[in-house]
N, CA, C and O atoms as CSV, one atom per row, in Angstrom:
chain,resi,resn,atom,element,x,y,z
A,1,MET,N,N,87.916,-55.441,-16.856
A,1,MET,CA,C,87.203,-54.343,-16.341
A,1,MET,C,C,85.791,-54.592,-16.872
A,1,MET,O,O,85.544,-54.986,-18.012
A,2,GLU,N,N,84.876,-54.314,-15.907
A,2,GLU,CA,C,83.483,-54.583,-16.153
A,2,GLU,C,C,82.732,-53.366,-16.499
A,2,GLU,O,O,83.063,-52.314,-15.952
A,3,ARG,N,N,81.699,-53.385,-17.395
A,3,ARG,CA,C,80.876,-52.327,-17.778
A,3,ARG,C,C,80.048,-51.898,-16.617
A,3,ARG,O,O,79.584,-52.707,-15.813
A,4,THR,N,N,79.863,-50.555,-16.540
A,4,THR,CA,C,79.084,-49.948,-15.376
A,4,THR,C,C,77.636,-50.323,-15.662
A,4,THR,O,O,76.925,-50.649,-14.711
A,5,ASN,N,N,77.174,-50.303,-16.830
A,5,ASN,CA,C,75.789,-50.631,-17.152
A,5,ASN,C,C,75.725,-51.016,-18.591
A,5,ASN,O,O,76.517,-50.566,-19.419
A,6,ALA,N,N,74.778,-51.848,-18.874
A,6,ALA,CA,C,74.565,-52.290,-20.369
A,6,ALA,C,C,73.385,-51.389,-20.846
A,6,ALA,O,O,72.571,-50.896,-20.065
A,7,PHE,N,N,73.366,-51.228,-22.121
A,7,PHE,CA,C,72.295,-50.513,-22.817
A,7,PHE,C,C,70.944,-51.032,-22.238
A,7,PHE,O,O,70.730,-52.236,-22.095
A,8,ASN,N,N,70.035,-50.054,-21.908
A,8,ASN,CA,C,68.765,-50.404,-21.653
A,8,ASN,C,C,68.718,-51.484,-20.470
A,8,ASN,O,O,67.892,-52.393,-20.556
A,9,SER,N,N,69.483,-51.420,-19.492
A,9,SER,CA,C,69.507,-52.402,-18.470
A,9,SER,C,C,68.596,-52.056,-17.224
A,9,SER,O,O,68.340,-52.890,-16.356
A,10,ASN,N,N,68.160,-50.845,-17.210
A,10,ASN,CA,C,67.274,-50.385,-16.137
A,10,ASN,C,C,68.075,-50.385,-14.906
A,10,ASN,O,O,67.489,-50.483,-13.828
A,11,THR,N,N,69.395,-50.282,-14.955
A,11,THR,CA,C,70.220,-50.196,-13.705
A,11,THR,C,C,70.433,-48.777,-13.337
A,11,THR,O,O,70.816,-47.950,-14.164
A,12,THR,N,N,70.177,-48.484,-12.061
A,12,THR,CA,C,70.444,-47.166,-11.596
A,12,THR,C,C,71.990,-47.006,-11.317
A,12,THR,O,O,72.595,-47.858,-10.668
A,13,ILE,N,N,72.534,-46.018,-11.769
A,13,ILE,CA,C,73.952,-45.721,-11.544
A,13,ILE,C,C,74.084,-44.689,-10.441
A,13,ILE,O,O,73.494,-43.612,-10.531
A,14,ASN,N,N,74.798,-44.978,-9.470
A,14,ASN,CA,C,75.031,-44.094,-8.355
A,14,ASN,C,C,76.453,-43.668,-8.222
A,14,ASN,O,O,77.371,-44.466,-8.412
A,15,ALA,N,N,76.655,-42.383,-7.888
A,15,ALA,CA,C,77.951,-41.870,-7.436
A,15,ALA,C,C,79.059,-42.074,-8.362
A,15,ALA,O,O,80.156,-42.436,-7.938
A,16,HIS,N,N,78.829,-41.856,-9.658
A,16,HIS,CA,C,79.920,-41.826,-10.615
A,16,HIS,C,C,80.207,-40.410,-11.074
A,16,HIS,O,O,79.282,-39.606,-11.186
A,17,HIS,N,N,81.476,-40.078,-11.345
A,17,HIS,CA,C,81.830,-38.804,-11.571
A,17,HIS,C,C,81.311,-38.313,-12.850
A,17,HIS,O,O,81.246,-37.092,-12.990
A,18,TYR,N,N,80.933,-39.074,-13.801
A,18,TYR,CA,C,80.468,-38.588,-14.990
A,18,TYR,C,C,78.993,-38.295,-15.076
A,18,TYR,O,O,78.512,-37.754,-16.072
A,19,ILE,N,N,78.279,-38.652,-14.033
A,19,ILE,CA,C,76.832,-38.332,-14.126
A,19,ILE,C,C,76.625,-36.877,-13.805
A,19,ILE,O,O,77.213,-36.340,-12.866
A,20,GLY,N,N,75.752,-36.219,-14.622
A,20,GLY,CA,C,75.534,-34.819,-14.541
A,20,GLY,C,C,75.542,-34.234,-15.916
A,20,GLY,O,O,75.346,-34.926,-16.914
A,21,VAL,N,N,75.786,-32.867,-15.955
A,21,VAL,CA,C,75.836,-32.032,-17.056
A,21,VAL,C,C,77.280,-31.786,-17.540
A,21,VAL,O,O,78.128,-31.357,-16.758
A,22,TRP,N,N,77.548,-32.049,-18.791
A,22,TRP,CA,C,78.867,-31.652,-19.439
A,22,TRP,C,C,78.519,-30.682,-20.504
A,22,TRP,O,O,77.522,-30.857,-21.204
A,23,ILE,N,N,79.403,-29.543,-20.668
A,23,ILE,CA,C,79.009,-28.512,-21.424
A,23,ILE,C,C,80.277,-28.003,-22.177
A,23,ILE,O,O,81.372,-27.995,-21.615
A,24,THR,N,N,80.101,-27.567,-23.494
A,24,THR,CA,C,81.168,-27.014,-24.194
A,24,THR,C,C,81.487,-25.542,-23.623
A,24,THR,O,O,80.651,-24.911,-22.977
A,25,ARG,N,N,82.684,-25.088,-23.901
A,25,ARG,CA,C,83.155,-23.837,-23.294
A,25,ARG,C,C,82.159,-22.762,-23.803
A,25,ARG,O,O,81.878,-21.851,-23.024
A,26,ASP,N,N,81.603,-22.785,-25.033
A,26,ASP,CA,C,80.681,-21.723,-25.608
A,26,ASP,C,C,79.208,-22.030,-25.106
A,26,ASP,O,O,78.284,-21.274,-25.407
A,27,GLY,N,N,79.033,-23.080,-24.389
A,27,GLY,CA,C,77.724,-23.320,-23.846
A,27,GLY,C,C,76.658,-23.790,-24.906
A,27,GLY,O,O,75.484,-23.961,-24.578
A,28,PHE,N,N,77.105,-23.990,-26.172
A,28,PHE,CA,C,76.059,-24.394,-27.149
A,28,PHE,C,C,75.656,-25.862,-26.937
A,28,PHE,O,O,74.485,-26.209,-27.088
A,29,ILE,N,N,76.559,-26.663,-26.612
A,29,ILE,CA,C,76.189,-28.224,-26.434
A,29,ILE,C,C,76.214,-28.524,-24.921
A,29,ILE,O,O,77.212,-28.314,-24.232
A,30,ARG,N,N,75.029,-29.041,-24.431
A,30,ARG,CA,C,75.023,-29.462,-23.073
A,30,ARG,C,C,74.571,-31.058,-23.150
A,30,ARG,O,O,73.559,-31.491,-23.703
A,31,HIS,N,N,75.490,-31.745,-22.518
A,31,HIS,CA,C,75.251,-33.260,-22.594
A,31,HIS,C,C,75.035,-33.661,-21.154
A,31,HIS,O,O,75.815,-33.331,-20.261
A,32,GLU,N,N,73.906,-34.411,-20.953
A,32,GLU,CA,C,73.635,-34.843,-19.490
A,32,GLU,C,C,73.592,-36.373,-19.511
A,32,GLU,O,O,72.955,-37.026,-20.337
A,33,PHE,N,N,74.345,-36.886,-18.506
A,33,PHE,CA,C,74.293,-38.267,-18.253
A,33,PHE,C,C,73.421,-38.506,-17.061
A,33,PHE,O,O,73.651,-37.955,-15.985
A,34,LEU,N,N,72.410,-39.336,-17.252
A,34,LEU,CA,C,71.366,-39.474,-16.188
A,34,LEU,C,C,71.810,-40.839,-15.475
A,34,LEU,O,O,72.473,-41.690,-16.068
A,35,PRO,N,N,71.372,-40.973,-14.113
A,35,PRO,CA,C,71.667,-42.214,-13.376
A,35,PRO,C,C,70.936,-43.364,-13.849
A,35,PRO,O,O,71.258,-44.497,-13.490
A,36,ASN,N,N,69.950,-43.140,-14.652
A,36,ASN,CA,C,69.180,-44.356,-15.221
A,36,ASN,C,C,69.765,-44.952,-16.522
A,36,ASN,O,O,69.135,-45.815,-17.134
A,37,GLY,N,N,70.943,-44.509,-16.941
A,37,GLY,CA,C,71.573,-45.074,-18.045
A,37,GLY,C,C,71.277,-44.388,-19.392
A,37,GLY,O,O,71.747,-44.789,-20.457
A,38,ARG,N,N,70.435,-43.290,-19.262
A,38,ARG,CA,C,70.053,-42.513,-20.390
A,38,ARG,C,C,70.843,-41.284,-20.548
A,38,ARG,O,O,71.429,-40.842,-19.559
A,39,TYR,N,N,70.929,-40.664,-21.715
A,39,TYR,CA,C,71.531,-39.386,-21.881
A,39,TYR,C,C,70.620,-38.487,-22.734
A,39,TYR,O,O,69.708,-38.953,-23.417
A,40,THR,N,N,70.894,-37.240,-22.667
A,40,THR,CA,C,70.219,-36.265,-23.458
A,40,THR,C,C,71.211,-35.119,-23.804
A,40,THR,O,O,71.983,-34.607,-22.994
A,41,GLU,N,N,71.101,-34.822,-24.974
A,41,GLU,CA,C,72.038,-33.731,-25.513
A,41,GLU,C,C,71.259,-32.461,-26.077
A,41,GLU,O,O,70.478,-32.580,-27.020
A,42,ALA,N,N,71.465,-31.450,-25.564
A,42,ALA,CA,C,70.804,-30.078,-26.046
A,42,ALA,C,C,71.838,-29.346,-26.887
A,42,ALA,O,O,73.021,-29.292,-26.551
A,43,ARG,N,N,71.344,-28.769,-28.017
A,43,ARG,CA,C,72.192,-28.027,-28.950
A,43,ARG,C,C,71.538,-26.660,-29.045
A,43,ARG,O,O,70.465,-26.521,-29.633
A,44,GLY,N,N,72.177,-25.651,-28.472
A,44,GLY,CA,C,71.605,-24.340,-28.518
A,44,GLY,C,C,70.257,-24.365,-27.815
A,44,GLY,O,O,70.134,-24.824,-26.679
A,45,ASP,N,N,69.204,-23.837,-28.551
A,45,ASP,CA,C,67.892,-23.770,-27.974
A,45,ASP,C,C,67.109,-25.116,-27.998
A,45,ASP,O,O,66.067,-25.278,-27.363
A,46,LYS,N,N,67.680,-26.057,-28.765
A,46,LYS,CA,C,67.008,-27.184,-29.020
A,46,LYS,C,C,67.262,-28.325,-27.850
A,46,LYS,O,O,68.272,-29.028,-27.833
A,47,GLN,N,N,66.315,-28.397,-26.983
A,47,GLN,CA,C,66.486,-29.441,-25.937
A,47,GLN,C,C,66.253,-30.840,-26.496
A,47,GLN,O,O,65.454,-31.025,-27.414
A,48,ASN,N,N,66.957,-31.824,-25.936
A,48,ASN,CA,C,66.788,-33.211,-26.397
A,48,ASN,C,C,66.989,-33.373,-27.890
A,48,ASN,O,O,66.285,-34.106,-28.584
A,49,ALA,N,N,68.067,-32.591,-28.367
A,49,ALA,CA,C,68.489,-32.895,-29.819
A,49,ALA,C,C,68.794,-34.307,-30.046
A,49,ALA,O,O,68.478,-34.858,-31.101
A,50,TYR,N,N,69.396,-34.913,-29.099
A,50,TYR,CA,C,69.732,-36.300,-29.194
A,50,TYR,C,C,69.465,-36.972,-27.803
A,50,TYR,O,O,69.755,-36.382,-26.762
A,51,THR,N,N,68.937,-38.147,-27.811
A,51,THR,CA,C,68.693,-38.901,-26.568
A,51,THR,C,C,68.961,-40.392,-26.813
A,51,THR,O,O,68.893,-40.873,-27.945
A,52,GLY,N,N,69.264,-41.104,-25.731
A,52,GLY,CA,C,69.507,-42.520,-25.976
A,52,GLY,C,C,69.996,-43.104,-24.736
A,52,GLY,O,O,69.727,-42.594,-23.648
A,53,TYR,N,N,70.729,-44.195,-24.861
A,53,TYR,CA,C,71.318,-45.026,-23.791
A,53,TYR,C,C,72.872,-44.903,-23.876
A,53,TYR,O,O,73.457,-44.715,-24.942
A,54,TYR,N,N,73.469,-45.018,-22.714
A,54,TYR,CA,C,74.948,-45.017,-22.758
A,54,TYR,C,C,75.417,-46.196,-21.820
A,54,TYR,O,O,74.712,-46.647,-20.917
A,55,SER,N,N,76.605,-46.620,-22.111
A,55,SER,CA,C,77.227,-47.711,-21.387
A,55,SER,C,C,78.694,-47.303,-21.140
A,55,SER,O,O,79.346,-46.777,-22.041
A,56,VAL,N,N,79.208,-47.544,-19.929
A,56,VAL,CA,C,80.581,-47.046,-19.552
A,56,VAL,C,C,81.427,-48.247,-19.324
A,56,VAL,O,O,80.995,-49.235,-18.729
A,57,LEU,N,N,82.665,-48.158,-19.812
A,57,LEU,CA,C,83.639,-49.171,-19.435
A,57,LEU,C,C,84.927,-48.445,-19.108
A,57,LEU,O,O,85.626,-47.982,-20.009
A,58,GLY,N,N,85.244,-48.342,-17.849
A,58,GLY,CA,C,86.336,-47.600,-17.296
A,58,GLY,C,C,86.077,-46.118,-17.586
A,58,GLY,O,O,85.143,-45.576,-16.994
A,59,ASN,N,N,86.808,-45.434,-18.425
A,59,ASN,CA,C,86.708,-44.021,-18.728
A,59,ASN,C,C,86.053,-43.868,-20.169
A,59,ASN,O,O,85.960,-42.753,-20.683
A,60,HIS,N,N,85.641,-44.916,-20.751
A,60,HIS,CA,C,85.148,-44.956,-22.091
A,60,HIS,C,C,83.590,-45.022,-22.061
A,60,HIS,O,O,82.998,-45.726,-21.243
A,61,VAL,N,N,82.995,-44.302,-22.934
A,61,VAL,CA,C,81.465,-44.266,-22.980
A,61,VAL,C,C,81.099,-44.658,-24.350
A,61,VAL,O,O,81.698,-44.182,-25.314
A,62,GLU,N,N,80.123,-45.522,-24.479
A,62,GLU,CA,C,79.467,-45.835,-25.796
A,62,GLU,C,C,77.993,-45.468,-25.687
A,62,GLU,O,O,77.323,-45.571,-24.660
A,63,TYR,N,N,77.557,-45.017,-26.898
A,63,TYR,CA,C,76.222,-44.478,-26.935
A,63,TYR,C,C,75.420,-45.310,-27.899
A,63,TYR,O,O,75.938,-45.798,-28.904
A,64,LEU,N,N,74.089,-45.478,-27.570
A,64,LEU,CA,C,73.140,-46.038,-28.578
A,64,LEU,C,C,71.988,-45.018,-28.612
A,64,LEU,O,O,71.115,-45.013,-27.744
A,65,ASP,N,N,72.015,-44.152,-29.648
A,65,ASP,CA,C,71.048,-43.141,-29.728
A,65,ASP,C,C,69.642,-43.733,-30.042
A,65,ASP,O,O,69.540,-44.812,-30.626
A,66,ASP,N,N,68.559,-43.008,-29.645
A,66,ASP,CA,C,67.226,-43.510,-29.957
A,66,ASP,C,C,66.948,-43.667,-31.390
A,66,ASP,O,O,66.105,-44.477,-31.776
A,67,THR,N,N,67.670,-42.874,-32.253
A,67,THR,CA,C,67.453,-42.979,-33.720
A,67,THR,C,C,68.213,-44.054,-34.418
A,67,THR,O,O,68.084,-44.341,-35.608
A,68,GLY,N,N,69.125,-44.699,-33.451
A,68,GLY,CA,C,69.832,-45.938,-33.931
A,68,GLY,C,C,71.314,-45.791,-34.179
A,68,GLY,O,O,72.023,-46.787,-34.319
A,69,PHE,N,N,71.785,-44.577,-34.236
A,69,PHE,CA,C,73.252,-44.521,-34.440
A,69,PHE,C,C,74.064,-44.654,-33.245
A,69,PHE,O,O,73.534,-44.400,-32.163
A,70,THR,N,N,75.307,-45.027,-33.294
A,70,THR,CA,C,76.190,-45.256,-32.161
A,70,THR,C,C,77.252,-44.224,-32.171
A,70,THR,O,O,77.601,-43.716,-33.237
A,71,ALA,N,N,77.800,-43.876,-31.007
A,71,ALA,CA,C,78.867,-42.889,-30.876
A,71,ALA,C,C,79.711,-43.469,-29.668
A,71,ALA,O,O,79.423,-44.483,-29.032
A,72,GLU,N,N,80.816,-42.636,-29.462
A,72,GLU,CA,C,81.610,-42.971,-28.240
A,72,GLU,C,C,82.308,-41.736,-27.691
A,72,GLU,O,O,82.369,-40.708,-28.365
A,73,GLY,N,N,82.818,-41.824,-26.512
A,73,GLY,CA,C,83.516,-40.730,-25.970
A,73,GLY,C,C,84.472,-41.172,-24.856
A,73,GLY,O,O,84.393,-42.335,-24.459
A,74,ASP,N,N,85.280,-40.415,-24.377
A,74,ASP,CA,C,86.215,-40.766,-23.276
A,74,ASP,C,C,86.319,-39.563,-22.277
A,74,ASP,O,O,86.288,-38.393,-22.659
A,75,PHE,N,N,86.442,-39.929,-21.018
A,75,PHE,CA,C,86.836,-38.958,-19.985
A,75,PHE,C,C,88.271,-38.986,-19.705
A,75,PHE,O,O,88.840,-40.044,-19.439
A,76,ARG,N,N,88.854,-37.901,-19.753
A,76,ARG,CA,C,90.323,-37.884,-19.530
A,76,ARG,C,C,90.583,-36.620,-18.668
A,76,ARG,O,O,90.194,-35.507,-19.023
A,77,ASP,N,N,91.255,-36.848,-17.528
A,77,ASP,CA,C,91.669,-35.719,-16.691
A,77,ASP,C,C,90.577,-34.708,-16.329
A,77,ASP,O,O,90.840,-33.509,-16.231
A,78,GLY,N,N,89.294,-35.225,-16.124
A,78,GLY,CA,C,88.249,-34.394,-15.767
A,78,GLY,C,C,87.503,-33.669,-16.896
A,78,GLY,O,O,86.648,-32.802,-16.713
A,79,VAL,N,N,87.962,-34.166,-18.193
A,79,VAL,CA,C,87.371,-33.455,-19.346
A,79,VAL,C,C,86.749,-34.637,-20.120
A,79,VAL,O,O,87.260,-35.756,-20.095
A,80,PHE,N,N,85.593,-34.336,-20.829
A,80,PHE,CA,C,84.998,-35.262,-21.612
A,80,PHE,C,C,85.121,-35.045,-23.054
A,80,PHE,O,O,84.748,-33.970,-23.524
A,81,TYR,N,N,85.627,-36.000,-23.834
A,81,TYR,CA,C,85.920,-35.857,-25.329
A,81,TYR,C,C,84.858,-36.703,-25.940
A,81,TYR,O,O,84.707,-37.873,-25.587
A,82,HIS,N,N,84.126,-36.141,-26.843
A,82,HIS,CA,C,83.071,-36.864,-27.609
A,82,HIS,C,C,82.923,-36.294,-28.991
A,82,HIS,O,O,82.676,-35.093,-29.103
A,83,ALA,N,N,83.054,-37.057,-30.055
A,83,ALA,CA,C,82.767,-36.670,-31.420
A,83,ALA,C,C,83.386,-35.314,-31.822
A,83,ALA,O,O,82.774,-34.469,-32.475
A,84,GLY,N,N,84.680,-35.178,-31.367
A,84,GLY,CA,C,85.361,-34.002,-31.807
A,84,GLY,C,C,85.095,-32.813,-30.810
A,84,GLY,O,O,85.740,-31.774,-30.945
A,85,MET,N,N,84.189,-32.941,-29.846
A,85,MET,CA,C,83.867,-31.939,-28.904
A,85,MET,C,C,84.579,-32.049,-27.672
A,85,MET,O,O,84.986,-33.169,-27.362
A,86,VAL,N,N,84.819,-30.990,-26.844
A,86,VAL,CA,C,85.474,-30.988,-25.581
A,86,VAL,C,C,84.480,-30.361,-24.677
A,86,VAL,O,O,84.057,-29.218,-24.848
A,87,LEU,N,N,84.085,-31.221,-23.616
A,87,LEU,CA,C,83.123,-30.787,-22.734
A,87,LEU,C,C,83.607,-30.873,-21.300
A,87,LEU,O,O,84.361,-31.778,-20.945
A,88,TYR,N,N,83.139,-29.854,-20.410
A,88,TYR,CA,C,83.549,-29.717,-19.039
A,88,TYR,C,C,82.409,-29.844,-18.160
A,88,TYR,O,O,81.323,-29.407,-18.540
A,89,LYS,N,N,82.537,-30.420,-16.968
A,89,LYS,CA,C,81.444,-30.687,-16.150
A,89,LYS,C,C,80.903,-29.384,-15.524
A,89,LYS,O,O,81.639,-28.549,-14.998
A,90,GLU,N,N,79.606,-29.275,-15.615
A,90,GLU,CA,C,78.985,-28.007,-15.193
A,90,GLU,C,C,79.079,-28.117,-13.605
A,90,GLU,O,O,78.834,-29.182,-13.037
A,91,THR,N,N,79.399,-27.108,-13.003
A,91,THR,CA,C,79.227,-27.061,-11.486
A,91,THR,C,C,78.196,-26.075,-11.088
A,91,THR,O,O,77.824,-25.143,-11.801
A,92,ALA,N,N,77.766,-26.342,-9.911
A,92,ALA,CA,C,76.549,-25.474,-9.333
A,92,ALA,C,C,76.936,-24.056,-9.143
A,92,ALA,O,O,76.118,-23.247,-8.705
């Protein structure tokens, strides 16, 4: 299986189900995957609490935060699991 994008590859990602905003049920955490391989995470009123690059391999996501830490998550059955959080795709 090939990675969808490498960190900081400047590759535009098109038409992947994970692109968009994922949000916890209480709405406190909003996680957005952007088509340019970047992500941003808002926590409560704090926009861009975390930002960085992400890379996808199948349903697995790896993060390289701008501060240097790494993290990971997985999409399963239309739900995103990340760092103990459960996020659902925001719909219009």
